[in-house]
Phi, psi and omega in degrees: 000129183286136180251133178284136183242111181241150179216147183279346181264124184287143172281335171226133175225123178250123185231115169062035183283128179237145176208131172224161173233124187058229181267013184253123178269118182267323176237134179235102175054055182273132172235136180207125174246135180228111182271169177301143176070037182224135180243115189243140179248138173244117179237160179168169182292161172302131182088004183284347175110013181298314179293323178297316179303311179298313176307319174298314180303321183276344181097010176276352186216133176270139178281156175291322177213155182101179182227153180226127175234131178235144177233146181077178177289151187236143175233122186239131177239100179292162182292326179260120178298131178256092186233156173269110188296337182274348174273149173282168176299316181300322180289328175292322183290314179302316182302311179288335173298322177293318183297316176279354179064042185271134177296326183220176175257026185295320180292323179296317174300317176304310184292330177299315180296318186293325185260008177053058181235010187301324190272012184247005189312316187269355179285144175279147181302329179290344177270354186285150170287166181304318178291326176284328172295331177280337174292319178290326174303312180293316182301318181291326176289342183255341191299335175271006171062053186294155171272340175236121186249130177232108192242116180259100182045057189293339183267012187297123179090356178292141167287172185303316187292320178296317178305314179292325174305316182296315177297324175296317180291319181297314177302319177299313180298315178298318177295336180276001176097009177288153178252128190226131168244135179226129166274133185215143175244008189261121186293328180282003173271346199292330186291348178289333189276146163290326182209146173242133175246118172275120179264113184226126179051041171082001183236152176265138177232127192256146175211160176272131178290160177272131183241000000 
């Protein structure tokens, strides 16, 4: 039986964050806390600033104003896979094994099983379908077993079986005490979350999901 690990101390705290491009304000005084053992969904229309918020959360983009505090290791899965088309899946894993300084690929192998990616190790990334590329993109974000996961539409292009595999994996990680943010535009996904943050007109509005 899995035990949920919750902590009142947030692994991610975003306070008063503002961001604009030109004369357009995308984020307006955004606040967000994500504690251990919590799965938070961020939803909103295209162009509402969801990806901008996640890039600020992970430290790839600086806010115009406000603060971001992170504790523990971070895994980031961007919406668009950043892969080398000439590298095989196995070469990507070895490359990130060195980058993360992992002694083995044991965790990556487990994730390959969970995401049904085991038969692709010798294929080049450029030969993979869009959904399979996204599996690899997600695997790379998770293979160092980070404590804070920031995932921007990580299931884009997945078939239904892999979609369900992803949510089972997300629930397992949450129950192990990981802190997870997922951007999703799919209404049938919302029941998976512990909390839902709607991004509208640059501000976050929170609600409890229907279960």
